[in-house]
N, C-alpha and C positions, 0 to 999 in steps of 0.2 A: 391104690393097692400098695402093699408093702412087699418088697423083695429082699431076700437074703442073698448076699454075694460073697464070693471069694475072688480076690484080684491081686495081681502082682504089682507091688509098689517099688520093686527093685530086683536086682539079680537073685537075691536070696531072701527076699522079704515078701510075705503073703499077708494081705489085709483081709479081715472079715468084718462084716457089718450088715446093716439093713438100710434100705433106701426107699423113699416114696416115689412112685411113678405111675402113670396111667397105663403103661404097657411095658413089655420086656424091652422093646427097642428104645423107648425113652429112658429106661433104667440103665441100659448099656451106655447110652450117650452121656448120662449124668456121671456114671462111674468114670468114663473116659475123660470128661471135663475135670474131674478131680485129680487127674494125672495118673490113674491106675489102669492096668490092663485086665479086663474081666476074664476070669477063668471059668467060674461057675455061677449060675444065676438060677434061683428057684423062688417060687412064691412063698412068702413067710407063713408057715402053717403051725407055728408054735401055739400051744394052748394058752392063749392070753385072754383074760377077761377084760374086755375093753372098758375103760372108764366111762361111766355114764355122764352125759352132759348134765351139768348142774341145773340147767334150765328145765330139765325134765323132772327133777326130783326136789329141787330147792327153789326158793325165790331168787330170781336173777339179781345180781348185784354188779358192782363196778370195782375194778382193781386199779388204783392209781399208779402212774408210772414210777413214782418214788418208791412204792412198795415192791415193785419188781426189781428195782436197783438194789434195795436193801436185802431182799431175798437172795439175789445173786451173790452179793458180798458175804452174807452170812453163811450160805451153803458152801462157798469156796473156802472160807475159814474153817468150817467144821470138817470138811473132807481133808483139807490140808493137815489138820490136827489129828487125823486118823479115825475120825468118827465115820462109821458106815453111812452111806447115802440115805438109807431108809431111816436110820436114827436121826440123821440131820434133818430130813423132811419133817419127821415127827416133832422134833424140838422147835423148829421154826413155825409149824402150824399151831402149836400150843401157845406160843407167845404172840401170835398175830391178833390184832384187835379187829381186823376186818373179817366178819363172819363168812362172807362169800369166799374170800381168799383162803380162809381156813378150810372150807369145804373142798375147794379146788385142790389144795395140797393133800388133803386126806385121800381124794380120789387118785391123785398121782401116786401117792404112797401105795395104795392097793394095786394099782396097775403094775408098778415096778415089782411089787412082791409076787405078782402072778406071772412074772417073766418078761415084761416089756422093758424097753430101754427108757432112759430119762427123756431123751429127745422125742420119742414116740408118744410118751405119756403127756408131756407138756404140749405137744402138737395138737392134742384134742381140744385145746382152749386157745384158738387163734385170736380171740378178742383180747386176750391178756398177753400171750407170748407170740411175738411177730415172727414172720418167715425168717428174718435175719437172726433172731434169737435162737430159733430151733436149728438153723443151719450151723451156727457156732457151737451149740451144745453137741451136735452130731460129730463135728470135727474134734471136739474135746474128748468124746467117748472113743472115737476111732484111734486117736493118737495117744490116749492114756494121760492126757494133760488137762483133765476136766477142771481142776481147781484154778489153774492158770487162765484157762479160757473164761471161766466165770468171773474172775477178777478183771480181765480185759473188758468183758461185757459191762461190768459194774462201772468201771472208769469211763468207758465210752458213754454210757447212759447218763452218768453224772455230769459230764461236760455238756451234753445236749440239753439236759434239764436246766443247767446253770445259764446257758444262753437264752432259753425260753423265759426263764425267770427274770433275766435282765430286761428283755423286751417288754414283758408284762409290767414291770415296775416303772420303766420309762414311759409307757403309754397310759398308765393308770390315771395320773393327774389330768392330762388333756381330755381323756374320755369322760372323767367325772365332771369336768368343767362343761363339756359339750352337753351332757345329759341335763345338768342343772340349768344351763342356759336355755336349751330347747324347752324344758319343762316350764321355765319362767315365762317365756314368750307365748307358749300355748295357753298358759293360765291367763295371761293378760288378754289374749285375743278372744278367748272363749267365755271369760267371766267379767273382766273389767270393762273391756270395750263395749259390749252390748248394753251395759247400764249407762255408760256415758253417751252412747248413741241416742238413747231416748231423750236425754237432756238436750243434746244438740238439735234433735229434730223439733222439739218443742219450742226452741228459740225462733224457728221459722226464718233463718237466714242461710245464705250460701256458705258452705263449709270450704275451708282451704283444700287444695289438691292432696297434700299428704294425709289429711284426715279422711277424705273420701276414699283414698287408696286403702288406708288401714281398716275402715269400716267394711269395704268390699272383701278384703282378705278375711276379716273376722266372720262375715256372713257366709262366705264360701266354706270356711273351715267348719263352722257349726252345721251347715247344711249338707255338705258332701263328704264328711269324714268317714262315713260308713263305706262309701264307694271307693275311697282311697285304700281302706283296708282290703276290700274285695280285689281291687287291682293288684295290690301287693301280693296277696295269696295266689292270684292267677299267674303272676310273674314267677313266683317260686315254683309252681307246678310245671310251668313251661320250661323252666330251667332244668328241672329234674328229668323231664321227658327228653330234652335235647342236651343232656348232660355232657356227652362226649364232645360234640361240636362246640358247645358253650365253653367247656374246659379248655379246649385248644385255643379258642379265640381269647379267652381270659389270660391264658399263658402268654400269648403274643403281646397282649396289652400290657401285662405286668413288666415284661422285659423292655418295652418301648417307652415306659414312663420316664420323664426327664430326670428326676432325682431318685425315685424309688426303684427304677429298673436295675441300676447297678447294685443296689442294696439287696434286691431279691436274688440276683444272679450270684453274688458273693455268698449269701446265706445258703443257697442251694448247693453250690460247689463246695462250700466248707463242710456241709453235712455229708455230701457224697464222698469226698476225698478222705474224711475221717473214717467213714465206714469201710471204704476199700482198703485203707491202710490197716485197719483192724483185721480184716479178713485175710489179707496177704501175710500179715504177721503170724497168724495162727495156721498157716500152711494151706490155705485154699488157693488153687490155681487162679490166675488172673481172669480167665474167661468166666469161670464160675463165680468169682468174686464180683465181676462187673454185673452179671445177671442179678445177683443178690443186692448189690449196692444201688442199682438203678431204682429199686423198689422204694428207697427212702426219699426219692426226689418227687416233688409235687408238680413241677412245671413240665408239661407235656413236650414242649419244644426241646428242652434240654434232654429229656428222656429219649426222644427220637434221634437226636444227634449222637448220643452215647450208644444207642442200639446199632447205628451205622458203624461206629467204631468197632463194635463186637464183630460185625460181619467182616470188616477189613482185617481184624486180628485173626479170625478163623482162616483167612486166606494167606496168612503169613506176614501181614503188615505190622507196622509199629503203632502202639497206642498213642504215643505223643504226636507222631506225624499225622495220624488220622484226625486228631483233635485240631491240629493246626489248619486243616483244610476247611474247618467250620469257622464262620465269622463270629460265632457266639462266644467262644471260650477266649479268655484273656491270654495275652502273650506270656505273662508271668506263669500261668498254669501250664501251658503247653511246653514251654522251655524247661521248666523244672522237671516235668514228667519225662521228657525226652532225655534229659541228663540222667535222671534216676534209672531209666531203662538201660542206657548205655553203660552206666557204672555198676549196674546190678543192685542199686539201692533205691528201688522204686518205693518201698514202704516209707523210708525216711523222707523222700521227696514229697510224697503225698501228705505225710504228717506236717511237713513244713508249710505246704500250701494251705492246709486246713487251719493251722495256727495263725498264719498271716491273715487269712480271710476272716477268721473269728475276731481278731483284733480290729480289723477294718470295720466289720459289721458292728461291733460294740461301740466304736467311736462314732460311727455314722448315726447309730440309734440315739446316742447321748446328744449329739449335735442337733438332730432333728427334733428331739423332745424339747431341748432348751429353746429352739426357735418356734416350736409349735405353741408353747404356752403363751408367750406375748401376742402371737398372731391370733390365737383364739380369743384372748382378752379384748384385742382390738375389734375383731369381728362382732363379738357379742356386745361390746360397748356401742358399736355403730347401730346394731339392730335395736337394742333397748333404747338408745338415744333417739332413733327415728320414731319409735312408738311413743315415747314421752313427749317429744316435740309435736307430733301429730295430734296428741290429746290436748296439749296446752295451747296450740295455735288459736282454736276457736275462742278460748277464754281471753287471750290477749286481744283478739279482735273486738270482743264485747267491751273490754275496758277502753279501747280506742273510740268505739262508738259512744260510750257513756261520756267520755271526756269531750 
C-alpha cells in the first residue's frame, strides 16, 4: 500500500511525501528510520491511473543494466538543464532502441502525468529498477535534489558494470579453452575411439591397460549419456526445491575456499560499502541504508552478520564495533568504519574501503586469470595426450610383434 505522510525533519521543517508499506505501523517505522518524526499519515488516495504492466499488453522484453545507467545520466542532465521531467522522459523514450524499454518509459510518462511520483511509477517495474534504485529516487524527490541523486546512481552503476566487465574479460579466454577442450575430448571418445575399437578387437590380441580404460570410458559415455542428462536435471530441480538451505551451504563453501574465498569476500564487501556510502551521501540514515545495502549482497553468511549489526545499532551500539565481533569481516574494514564513525566521516571511510577492495579484487582476478590459462593448457594437454597414447599403444605393440 502507498501512504501519504507529513513529518518533522527539524524544528521548523516539515517533510511531505509518499511511502510504500504493508501497514500503517510499518509506514511509521520506515518514516522514523529515515530520521523524521511522523505527524500525519493517511492512505494515498490520489486519482492515479496505475501504469499497466507491460507483460499484460506487450511482448515481454529485457532491459540491460547499461541502458538503465544511460537513462539515469541522461535524465539527470535534462532535468539539470531545466527540461521538465515529463519532457525528459519523452525525449529519452524516443531515442531508445530497445522497444520494451521504450514502452516502459511511455507508461512511466503516463503515470506521472496522471499524478504519480517518479519513484512510484518506476517501482511498477522491479525487474528493471531495483529496490535500491527506487529508494534513491524517492530520496531525491523528497530532498529536491533529483538530478544529483540520478548522477550518483549513474556513477555507482557504471563502477559496478566496469568491475563485472573486467571479470568477464578475464574469464572469457579460460572458459573458451575449457569448452573447446571438452568438446574435442567428447568428439574423440564418441566418434574416433569406437571406430578404432573395432580395428583393435579384430586384431584378437590383449590391449594395453590405458587403451582398455579409454574404450570403457567411451562405451560408458555413448551408452549412459542420456542418464547423465537426467541426473543433471534432477540435481537442478532438487536445488531449486531446497534453494534456501542450499544457498546457505553454498555461501559457507564460497567463503572457505582456499583462494577464491577471500576474493568472494572482498567483492561482496566492496559492493556493499560502495552502496552504503552512496545512500549515506544522499541523506539516508544509516539504519535504513544498511537495510537497503544488504540487498545487494549475494552471500547469506555476510547478510546474516550485517543483520546482526543492525540489531545492535538499534540498541544504541556502534556499527564498526559490532562488525569487529564477527570473525568474517577483515580488520581493515572494521577499523576504517570505526574511525569513520568517531570522526563523523563514515561515508568517506566506506568509499575508501570500497576503492581498496575493488583494486584488490581486480588484481586478484588478473593474477588468477594469468595462472589459469597455462594450468588449463597443461590439463587439456595431459588429457589429450593420454587419449592419443592409449590409441597408439596397440599399434606400437603390433609393430613389436611383427619385428
